N, C-alpha and C positions, 0 to 999 in steps of 0.2 A: 504493500500500500504506500510505502514511503519512496518507492523508486520513481525516477523520471521516465524510464523506458524499460522495455523487456526485450531481451535477445532470446529467440526461441530456437533451440536446437531440435532438429527432426531427424531421427534415425531413418535410414533408408530401408524401413521394414513396414509391413502392412499395418500392424497395430498402432504404430506411431501416427499414421494418417488418421486413424480413428480418434486419437486423442486431441488432435489439433482443434477440432470443432468445440470440444469441451473447454479447452484452454482459452479459446477466443471468447466463449460465453463468460468464463470466469473473469477475464480481463474487462469485458464490458460491464460486469457487475461492479468490479472495483472502481472503474471509471465513474459509473453513475452514482455510487454512494460515497466513496472515500477520496478519490483522486482523479479529477476530471482531466488533468494534464498528462496522465499516464499514456504512453504510446508504445507501439511495437517498433523497436529499432530495426528488426528484420528477422528473417528465418534463415537458419544455417543447416544445410543438409550434412549429416554426419554418418559415420560408419558405412560409407559407400563401398560396395564390393563390385568391381567392374565385371567379375565373372558371373554375377548373379543377375538374371533378367529382372527379378523383382526390384532390385536396387535401381535399375534404369527406369522402370515403370514409375516408381515412387518419385524420382527426380522429375520426370516428365509431368506427372500429375501435380506436384507441388509448384513447379514453374508455370504450368498452365493456369492454375487457380489462384496463385498468390504472386504472380510475376513481378509486380513492382517492388515487392518487399523481400524477395529471395536474393541472398548474396550469391555472387558468381562463384566464390570459393566453395568447393565441395570437399569435405574432410573424409579421407578414405579410412577404411578399416586398416589398422596398423598395429603390429605386435608391440612396437616401441611405445605407442600411446598406452597400451594396456599394461605394460611393464612399469612405466615411470612412477605411478602411485605407490607400488610396492617398494620402491627405492626411496620414497619420500621426496621426490623431485618432480617439478613440472617437466614436461617433455622437452622443452627448449633447453633445459639444463642437463637432462638425462641423455638426450641424443638429438642435438640441433640439426643434424643432417638427415634425420628420418623423414619419410614422406608426411607423417602426421605433424611433426614440428613445422615443417615447411608450409603445410597447409594452414596451420594456425597462425603462422607469421603472415602469410598472405591474407588471411581473413582480417587480422589486425590492421594491416595496411589498407585494406578495402574499407574498413570502418572509419579509420582516420581520414582517408581521402574523401569519403562521403561527407563527413563532418566538416572538413575544411572547405569543401566546395558548396556546402549548404544543401547538399543533395541527400537528405535523409530518406531512408527507406520507408518512412511513415506515410508516404504519399497515398498509399492504398488505405481504404477504410478498415477499421478494426474488425468489422463484421464479415470480411471476406472469407470465403471458404466454409461458412457455417450454415 
């Protein structure tokens, strides 16, 4: 309720899509009762497996339905991302050369560039996709 914006990660899995509608309804409730200035910063596709047809379908569906708010960076499924918490380190300290770390660095740059250009992903209404 105290946040200015929400960054929504979406796993490239079927049930993650099911949860997006519920999350959007929750955000609308928070906006209407507690925080009218809350907005969605954007949606980040995560745990993408290029060998899995479902991952590709989820990406297409999310981009089709939430296009203005979906970040271009797609975070892949990556062993180093899974390992880093068990070593008590963020992935950029655990293995900055891993595909996962590179993706999150790319996402960070994309977010900062959008903020610097004044091109927030919030252009689309919060009710999209519900």
